[in-house]
N, C-alpha and C positions, 0 to 999 in steps of 0.2 A: 146805595148800592143795597138791594134786598136779597141777591141770587144766594143759594147756600148750595153747598154740594149734595144735600140730601134731596132737594129738587132734581138735580143731574140723575142722581139714583132713581128717583120715582120715574123720571123719561125712560131710563134704562129698561126699568121692568116692565114699562107700558109697552115699549118697543118691542123687547122680549116675547110678551105675550103675544104682539099683533105678527111678530114674524114666526112664533113659533108652528102655526100649521103648516107653513112652507116648508120646516124642517123635518117633518114627520113621515115616515115610511121606510122603506127596505131598500128604495131603489138608489143608485150610484147617485142621481140628482139630489135626493133627499140628505143623503151623508154629507155633501160638499156644499149643500146650501146656504150654511152660515156663511163660509168664506166666499160664497157669490154675492150675498147679501152685502157681507161688510166691503166688497170692491167695488159693488154698485155704488152705495151710499158714499163710500169714500171719494169717489169719482166725482158725483154730484158735489161734494162737498167742496171738493179742491176746485173743481168750476167756479162756484160760487165764489169762493176764496180769491181767485185769480181773476175775477171780474166785478170788482169793487165791494165783495164782503169784507175783505182783509182791510182795506183802507177805512171803512167804517167802525170795524171793532178797534181801530187803533185810535182814530181820529175823531170819530163820530160823525152825526149828521153836521156841525157846524164846521168841521176841518179843524177844530182847536181842542177835541176830547171833551166836550160838552156833555153833562147827563141832566138834559133839560126833560126828558120824558122817561116814563117808567120803564119802557123797552130800551131806550138807550142807556140808561142807568144800568142794567143788567145785560148789555148785549154781548159781553164776555162769557157769562155764564148759559146765556141763551143759545148762542152760536155752537160753542164747544160741546154741545149736546150731540150733536151729530158725530163728532169725533168719537165720544163715549161708546157712543151707539156701535160704531164700526170697533172699535176696543173691544166690546162686550161679544159681538159677532165672531170675532177671529177668536176670543178665548173659548167660546162655545165650540168653534172647530177644533182647537187645540184639545179639548177635552175630548171629543169624540175620537181624535186620533191615538190619542193615549189609552183611553178606557175602553174604547169599544172595538179595537183591533188586537191582532194578535203581537202587536208591539208589548202589551202589558207583560205578556209571560217571557219576552227575549229581551232581556234589561239591555245587553249590549247593544243590540239593534236600535233599542230604544234611544239608548245614549247618544248612537251616531247619529239618528235622525234629530232628534234635537238640535245636537250642534250643527248639523245643515243647515236646520230653518233659522236658527240664531244668526248663524254666517251669510246666509241669504237675506235676513232682516237687516243687516247692518250694512251689507252691500248695497240693497235698495234704499236705505236710510242714505248713505252717503249720494248717490245718485238723485234723491230728490232734494237733497239741500244743494246741490249742487246745478241741478238743471229747473227745480221747480218752485221751492219755497223752504226757507229755513227753518228750522224746530222751532216752534212757538207752542208751548205749554198752554198760555192764554187764550189760544184759539183750538188747541188740540187738533191741530191740522193732520193730514196723514203722515207728513214727515216725523211728528211727534209719536203718532200711533203705532208705525212701524218701529221706530225706536225703540218704546215701550214693550213692543211684543219681542224685540229681538234681546234687551235687558233681561225681560222676564223668563225667555226660553233659556237663556244662558244661565240664568242663576238657576232654574230648575236642572239644567244638565249637570253643573257642577254639583250641584246637592246628589244625584244620582250618582255622579262619578266617585263622590267621596264614599257613599253608601256600598258601590260595588269595591272600592278598594278596603273598605272595614270588613265587607263579608270575607272579601279574599284572604286579608291578613286573618281575620279570626280563624278561617279554615284552615290556611296553613299552619299556624303555630297551635291549634290544637293537637292533643297527644294522641299518638294511633289506637284506636278502638277496633274493636271485632269487627269484620269486614259484613254488611247486611248481606241478605240472602240474593241470590241472584235475580230473582223475581221482584226485587223491592225496587221502588222506584223512588229517587233521590229527588227532592223537592226544595229548591232555594227557600230559605228562612225568611228573607223579604218578600218572596212571592207568597209564602204561607200566611206572614202578616196583612198582606194585600188581599188576601183572600178571606181570612178571618174578621178583618176590619179591626185589628190592632194597630196602634200608632204610637210613636213616642211620647212618652208622659209630659215632656213640656208643650207638643201640640194639641195632646189632649186636655191639657189644663186650659190653653188659651181657648180652644173650640168649646168647652164648657162654660166657658163665662165670655163670649165675644162682646156682649155689649157693653157688659162693665169694663173688660180690657180697653175698647174703642174709647170710651168716655173717660177713663183716667188717662189714655195715652193723648188725648186731645187738651185735658187738662194741665197735664204735665208740659206740653209743648207749649201752651199759652204762658204758663210759668217761667220756662227758659226765654222765652221771648220779651218776658217782661223784664227780666234779671239781666239780659245782656243783650248787645249788639251782635248778632249772630253773622250779619253781612261782615263784619268787621273782624271775626275771629281768626287766630291763626291755624293752620292745621293739626298741629299739635293739641290746643285748647278745643277744637272742634271735634277731635276724635276722643277726647276725655269727656266732654259733655254727652257725646253720642254713647259713648261705654257706660258711663254714669245712669244716663236716660234708660239704656235698654236694662241695664242692671236692676234699677228702681221698677220697672214694668216686670220683669220675671218675677222678682222678690214679691210684689204685692199678688200677682197671679197665683203663686205658689201658698201664700198666706191665704188667700179666700179659698183655695182648694181644701186646706187644712181645716179651716174655720167651717165652710159648708159641709165637709165630711163627718167633723165632731157633731154637729147640729141633726145632721140625718140620723147618726148611730143613737143618739138620743132620743128622736122621734120613733 
């Protein structure tokens, strides 16, 4: 097997470049074009899976899982590119919905919208699993794509809910101050952070060293897989390993920031 997920990322970038001319413009169609592209590609991909492609991916051309040709040896990675392109198009649409509409200025409304999208994705996932096809990460079928979108949007809504609760508790516990003049407009601190480009320190540290963080995370994952049989780990051991894994990654990226900052000051 020669396929690597980096090849899938390249396919997604090429597909995005080819589809982006359809997404430009100020019309309603242009705004929703990424979602329409995702629906069309996803429907065609599911049709192909339901008419022989799924059997080929699972069992190969010989029916016994053989990998006698280059295409057959990499059939999972090649076929799953369609699913990841659908996931990419959906992510572009979500980004437009969040950052180019008034939802970015009304966080409570944004939270409600994200929660509804997540709930709708989970309902759609249940329907696809029951009536179309089971979730398959191997093929990245539409059931898997919708499930991933729902999970990701639910995670975003959870982070936003925690942020709103933190802002509310901070504001409610703050000592009373002199009231601002009547003509002063009160701006939410989180909205100011969004407009000024500020972000949490941990997020900024990872953003400044994305490639190093990604490579170190991959090496650390390989070390974990070589030192233990993760499939047979108990829930307690799995949580301890994950906690230590994330702690090591965050410690590494914090040290990189300190080292690079010191080096920049010397220069």
